[in-house]
C-alpha positions in Angstrom: 8.4 29.8 -8.6 4.7 30.4 -9.1 2.6 27.3 -9.0 0.3 28.1 -11.9 -0.8 25.1 -14.0 -0.9 25.4 -17.8 -4.6 24.7 -17.8 -7.5 25.0 -15.3 -6.7 23.1 -12.1 -8.3 19.7 -11.7 -9.7 19.5 -15.1 -10.6 16.3 -16.8 -9.5 15.7 -20.4 -12.0 13.3 -22.0 -10.3 13.0 -25.4 -7.1 11.0 -25.7 -4.0 12.8 -26.8 -1.8 10.1 -28.3 1.1 10.6 -30.8 0.7 6.9 -31.5 3.5 4.5 -30.7 5.8 7.3 -29.6 8.8 5.7 -27.7 10.1 7.7 -24.8 13.4 7.0 -23.0 12.3 6.7 -19.4 14.3 6.4 -16.2 13.1 5.1 -12.9 14.9 5.9 -9.7 14.3 3.4 -6.8 13.2 -0.1 -7.7 11.2 -1.0 -4.6 7.6 -1.9 -4.7 6.5 1.2 -6.6 9.5 1.6 -8.8 9.9 -2.0 -9.9 6.3 -2.2 -11.0 6.4 1.2 -12.7 9.6 0.4 -14.6 8.2 -2.9 -15.9 4.9 -1.3 -16.9 6.6 1.5 -18.7 8.5 -1.1 -20.8 5.2 -2.9 -21.4 3.8 0.4 -22.7 6.5 0.4 -25.3 9.1 2.7 -23.8 12.9 2.3 -23.5 13.4 2.1 -19.7 16.5 2.4 -17.5 15.9 1.3 -13.9 18.3 2.5 -11.2 18.8 1.2 -7.6 21.8 0.9 -5.3 20.7 -2.6 -4.2 22.7 -5.0 -6.4 20.8 -8.1 -5.2 17.5 -6.6 -6.2 18.9 -5.6 -9.6 20.2 -9.1 -10.2 16.8 -10.5 -9.5 15.1 -8.0 -11.8 17.6 -8.6 -14.6 16.8 -12.3 -14.5 13.1 -11.5 -14.7 12.4 -12.3 -11.1 10.3 -10.1 -8.8 12.1 -9.2 -5.5 8.8 -9.2 -3.7 5.4 -10.9 -4.1 2.9 -9.1 -6.4 0.5 -11.0 -8.6 1.2 -10.6 -12.3 4.6 -9.0 -11.8 6.7 -12.1 -12.4 5.0 -12.7 -15.8 5.3 -9.0 -16.7 9.0 -9.0 -15.8 9.6 -12.1 -17.9 8.0 -10.4 -20.9 9.9 -7.1 -20.6 13.3 -8.7 -19.8 12.9 -11.4 -22.4 12.2 -9.0 -25.2 8.6 -10.0 -25.6 7.2 -6.5 -24.8 7.0 -3.6 -27.1 9.6 -1.7 -25.1 12.9 -2.6 -23.5 14.3 -2.4 -20.0 17.8 -2.4 -18.5 19.0 -2.0 -14.9 21.9 -0.2 -13.4 23.6 0.9 -10.1 25.1 4.0 -11.8 22.8 7.0 -11.7 24.8 8.5 -14.6 23.2 5.9 -16.9 20.0 7.9 -16.7 21.6 11.1 -18.1 20.1 10.7 -21.6 16.6 9.9 -20.4 13.8 12.3 -21.5 11.6 11.6 -18.5 12.8 10.2 -15.1 10.4 9.0 -12.4 11.5 9.2 -8.8 10.0 6.3 -6.8 11.9 6.3 -3.6 10.4 5.7 -0.1 9.2 8.3 2.4 9.1 6.5 5.7 7.8 7.9 8.9 10.6 9.6 10.9 11.6 7.8 14.0 9.9 9.3 17.0 7.8 11.7 14.9 4.6 11.8 12.9 6.3 13.5 9.9 7.5 11.8 6.7 11.2 11.5 6.1 11.9 13.0 2.6 15.7 12.5 2.8 15.7 9.9 0.1 13.5 12.0 -2.2 15.8 15.0 -1.8 18.9 13.0 -2.4 17.4 11.4 -5.6 16.6 14.8 -7.2 20.0 16.3 -6.2 21.8 13.3 -7.7 19.8 13.6 -11.0 20.5 17.4 -11.1 24.2 16.5 -11.0 24.2 13.9 -13.9 21.5 14.8 -16.4 23.1 15.7 -19.7 20.4 18.0 -21.1 16.8 19.1 -20.9 14.6 16.5 -19.2 11.4 16.1 -17.1 11.9 14.8 -13.5 8.7 13.3 -12.1 8.0 12.7 -8.5 5.8 9.7 -7.7 6.6 9.3 -4.0 4.0 10.3 -1.4 5.4 13.5 0.1 4.2 16.4 2.4 2.6 19.2 0.4 5.1 21.8 -0.5 7.9 19.3 -1.2 7.6 19.7 -5.0 7.8 23.5 -4.9 10.9 23.2 -2.8 12.5 20.7 -5.1 11.6 22.8 -8.1 13.6 25.7 -6.6 16.5 23.4 -6.0 16.5 22.3 -9.7 16.2 25.9 -10.9 19.4 26.8 -9.0 21.4 23.6 -9.9 20.1 22.5 -13.3 17.9 25.0 -15.1 17.4 22.6 -18.0 15.5 20.2 -15.8 11.8 20.6 -15.2 9.8 19.1 -12.3 6.3 17.4 -12.4 4.4 15.5 -9.7 2.5 12.4 -10.7 1.2 10.6 -7.6 0.6 6.8 -7.6 -2.6 5.1 -6.5 -1.5 1.5 -6.5 -3.2 -1.2 -4.5 -0.9 -4.0 -3.4 -2.1 -7.1 -5.1 -3.4 -5.1 -8.1 -0.3 -2.9 -8.8 0.3 -4.0 -12.4 -3.3 -3.4 -13.4 -3.4 -0.1 -11.5 -0.4 1.1 -13.4 -1.3 -0.1 -16.9 -5.1 0.7 -16.6 -5.4 3.2 -13.8 -8.7 4.9 -12.9 -7.1 8.4 -13.3 -3.9 10.3 -13.9 -3.1 13.3 -11.9 -0.4 15.5 -13.4 1.1 18.3 -11.3 2.8 20.4 -13.8 3.8 24.1 -14.5 4.0 24.0 -18.3 2.3 22.7 -21.3 5.6 21.0 -22.3 5.7 19.0 -19.1 2.0 18.0 -19.5 2.7 16.9 -23.1 5.7 14.8 -22.1 3.6 12.9 -19.5 0.9 12.4 -22.0 3.4 10.8 -24.4 4.5 8.4 -21.6 0.9 7.5 -20.8 -0.4 7.6 -24.4 -1.8 4.1 -24.5 -3.9 4.2 -21.3 -5.1 7.7 -22.1 -6.2 6.6 -25.5 -8.1 3.8 -23.9 -10.1 6.3 -21.8 -8.2 6.9 -18.6 -9.1 10.4 -17.4 -6.4 13.0 -17.0 -6.6 15.7 -14.3 -4.1 18.5 -14.6 -3.2 20.4 -11.4 -0.6 22.5 -9.7 2.1 20.9 -7.5 0.3 21.4 -4.2 -3.0 19.9 -5.4 -1.2 16.9 -7.0 0.6 16.2 -3.7 -2.6 16.6 -1.7 -4.6 14.3 -3.9 -2.7 11.2 -2.7 -2.6 12.1 1.0 -6.3 13.1 0.9 -7.3 9.9 -0.8 -5.4 7.8 1.8 -6.9 9.9 4.7 -10.4 9.3 3.3 -9.9 5.6 3.0 -8.4 5.3 6.5 -11.3 7.4 7.9 -13.9 5.1 6.2 -12.2 2.0 7.7 -12.0 3.5 11.2 -15.6 4.7 10.9 -16.9 1.2 10.4 -14.6 0.0 13.2 -16.1 2.7 15.5 -19.5 1.4 14.6 -18.3 -2.1 15.5 -17.4 -0.8 19.0 -20.9 0.6 19.3 -22.4 -2.6 18.0 -20.5 -4.6 20.6 -21.9 -2.4 23.3 -25.4 -2.4 22.0 -25.6 -6.0 20.8 -25.9 -5.0 17.1 -24.3 -6.6 14.0 -21.8 -4.4 12.2 -21.8 -6.5 9.1 -25.5 -6.1 8.5 -25.1 -2.4 9.4 -22.4 -2.0 6.8 -24.4 -3.8 4.2 -27.4 -1.5 4.9 -25.6 1.8 4.7 -23.4 0.6 1.8 -26.5 0.4 -0.4 -26.6 4.2 -0.2 -24.6 5.2 -3.3 -23.4 8.3 -1.5 -21.6 6.0 1.0 -20.9 2.8 -0.9 -19.9 -0.6 0.5 -16.2 -0.6 -0.3 -13.8 -0.2 2.7 -16.7 -0.8 5.2 -15.4 -4.1 6.5 -15.0 -4.0 10.2 -12.1 -5.9 11.7 -8.6 -5.5 12.9 -8.1 -2.3 10.8 -5.6 -1.0 8.3 -1.9 -1.4 8.1 0.9 -1.6 5.5 3.4 0.9 4.3 1.0 3.7 3.2 -2.2 4.4 5.2 -0.7 4.6 8.7 2.4 6.6 7.9 0.6 8.8 5.4 -2.2 10.0 7.7 0.4 10.7 10.4 2.5 12.7 8.0 -0.6 14.5 6.8 -1.4 15.6 10.3 2.2 16.7 10.9 2.3 18.8 7.7 -1.0 20.4 8.5 0.4 21.5 11.8 3.5 23.0 10.1 1.1 25.0 7.8 -1.0 26.2 10.7 -4.0 24.1 9.6 -3.7 21.4 12.3 -7.3 21.8 13.5 -8.5 20.8 10.1 -7.1 17.3 10.6 -7.5 16.6 14.3 -10.1 14.0 13.4 -7.3 11.9 11.9 -5.9 11.4 15.4 -9.0 9.5 16.4 -8.9 7.6 13.0 -5.5 6.4 14.0 -6.5 5.7 17.6 -9.6 3.6 16.6 -7.4 1.6 14.2 -4.9 0.7 17.0 -7.7 -0.1 19.5 -9.0 -2.8 17.2 -5.7 -4.7 17.5 -5.8 -4.5 21.3 -9.4 -5.7 21.2 -8.5 -8.9 19.4 -5.7 -9.6 21.9 -8.3 -9.1 24.7 -10.7 -11.5 22.9 -8.0 -14.1 22.5 -6.9 -13.9 26.1 -10.6 -14.2 27.2 -10.9 -17.3 25.0 -7.9 -18.8 26.8 -9.6 -18.4 30.1 -8.0 -15.1 31.1 -4.3 -16.0 30.6 -2.1 -16.9 27.6 0.3 -18.9 29.8 0.5 -22.4 28.5 -1.8 -21.7 25.5 -1.1 -22.1 21.8 -2.4 -19.5 19.5 -2.6 -20.2 15.7 -2.4 -17.0 13.7 -3.7 -17.3 10.1 -2.0 -14.5 8.2 1.1 -12.3 8.6 0.8 -9.9 5.7 -1.2 -6.7 6.2 -3.6 -7.8 3.4 -4.0 -10.8 1.2 -2.1 -11.2 -2.1 0.9 -9.4 -0.6 4.0 -10.3 1.3 4.2 -6.8 2.9 4.3 -7.0 6.8 4.9 -3.3 7.4 2.7 -2.2 10.3 0.7 -5.4 9.8 -2.2 -5.8 12.3 -1.6 -9.5 12.2 2.0 -9.3 13.4 1.2 -6.7 15.9 -1.5 -8.9 17.5 0.7 -12.0 17.4 3.6 -10.1 19.0 1.3 -8.8 21.8 0.0 -12.2 22.5 3.5 -13.6 22.6 4.7 -10.9 25.0 1.9 -11.9 27.3 3.0 -15.5 27.4 1.3 -17.3 24.5 3.0 -19.9 22.3 2.2 -18.2 19.0 2.5 -19.9 15.6 2.0 -17.7 12.6 1.3 -19.0 9.1 1.1 -17.1 5.8 1.5 -18.3 2.2 3.8 -15.5 1.1 4.9 -13.3 4.1 6.7 -15.7 6.5 10.2 -14.7 5.5 9.5 -11.0 5.8 7.7 -11.5 9.1 10.6 -13.5 10.6 12.9 -10.6 9.8 10.6 -8.2 11.6 9.7 -10.3 14.7 11.9 -13.3 15.2 10.5 -14.3 18.6 7.4 -15.9 17.0 7.2 -19.3 15.5 6.4 -19.4 11.7 5.3 -22.0 9.2 3.9 -22.0 5.7 2.0 -25.2 6.6 -1.5 -24.2 7.7 -2.2 -27.6 9.3 1.1 -27.4 11.3 0.0 -24.0 12.7 -3.4 -25.3 13.6 -2.2 -28.5 15.3 -2.8 -28.4 19.0 -3.9 -24.8 19.0 -6.2 -23.5 21.8 -7.4 -20.5 19.8 -7.4 -19.8 16.1 -7.1 -16.1 15.0 -7.9 -15.3 11.3 -6.1 -12.0 10.8 -5.4 -11.9 7.0 -8.2 -12.9 4.7 -6.3 -15.1 2.3 -8.8 -17.2 0.3 -7.3 -20.4 1.6 -8.1 -19.4 5.2 -11.5 -18.1 4.4 -12.2 -21.4 2.7 -11.0 -23.7 5.5 -13.2 -26.7 6.4 -14.2 -26.2 10.1 -14.5 -29.9 10.6 -10.9 -30.4 9.4 -9.7 -27.6 11.6 -11.5 -29.2 14.6 -9.6 -32.5 13.9 -6.3 -30.6 14.4 -6.9 -28.1 17.2 -7.0 -28.7 20.9 -9.5 -25.9 21.7 -12.6 -24.9 19.9 -12.2 -21.1 19.7 -12.0 -19.1 16.5 -11.8 -15.3 16.4 -12.5 -13.9 13.0 -10.5 -10.7 12.9 -11.7 -9.8 9.3 -15.4 -10.7 9.5 -15.1 -13.0 6.5 -16.0 -16.4 7.8 -19.5 -18.0 7.7 -20.2 -18.5 11.4 -22.7 -21.3 11.0 -20.5 -24.1 9.9 -17.8 -23.2 12.5 -20.4 -23.3 15.3 -21.8 -26.6 13.8 -18.2 -28.0 14.1 -18.2 -27.2 17.8 -16.3 -23.9 17.7 -17.1 -20.8 19.7 -17.1 -18.1 17.0 -16.2 -14.5 17.8 -15.9 -11.5 15.4 -15.5 -7.8 16.0 -18.8 -5.9 16.2 -21.0 -9.0 15.8 -23.2 -10.9 18.3 -21.7 -14.0 19.9 -24.7 -16.2 19.4 
């Protein structure tokens, strides 16, 4: 198939194209983090939604209006759409054949990193599209939202052409931020539509009519560009984070202050201040695996030299974790043996219970392996962290984690940790050492309370 878009690639449509209250029967395959949020938001936008997943426990929770994971705003939204208060409706099923009459079906399954490789595993994506090709009853638009290696959509379009010619493929990448996923779905900063026909573009505009009418820009592109937009965006964000962490390494060597440096260069509107927060680096289920998969795919295309810098981006990110472990060991007098470490935060970022590739868990596990008694606390992610690394001690009680600690590590910037009273912390801990892995604490009151304050890329005094 030729990847020629129906209009100029990467064009922005400033005028809304809304049929006004047009209800679309929408299917969503995969009700994990992306799919559950997307399904609920489609119902909120007024559509008739059928959500499919093979996990019966997850479906039972969703049918009762309960979110199977922590995401601010999602429980309230689920209560609306399952309770009949939204403009649209939603049902859930474990039978993919229940999607056969849908006009548009979004595929939202995972693309994890392959074991022992950098590349992404697209097995679940392939299986989802093949299953849909077998059950769809008539013409429909199948829409990929998963983050995939460039070239995946073209390959899947060929599969559909052979197996189900009535089905058309589009690629519509997601740009969700954990902790803001509902807002990012209902009022995104852009839509990217990878389509090959005006019909496919029109169908997606019907689905997104309300946010488009409210002013959300639409960029129409070919498959390859739509796939690359997501991986390029994540690669850029990862690079920006690792850049400021590289500057933190230089500041540590030179005696500079990376926070002042970031504030100064962030005033340049060509650079901007966002994602220039030095610390333990990025984690989660997207940035680490996506930049590795991007490198792997570039190598397959013969363009590996174009992305060699991402190897150093990844390396800088991992070095920051090791640096915090080194600082904690130093604060313990050179050995973790017989020392208690209080780790504030388990999730890879605040307002999430996601511990995938979490810097906090990585650091805690390394300290534990070197002999420390490690107690991890988090307001939302304790259960997930326990399943990942059961050899650590966990509690949701911050005071319990702090009690008797020799060193305090702030590794996830939850507001309740940033706002801790240093005098209260001093009344609980045995030692007076705090390491601010996110550069978010005000050092002065901690030092006034008797703590030695350390942060990445900042002077000790």
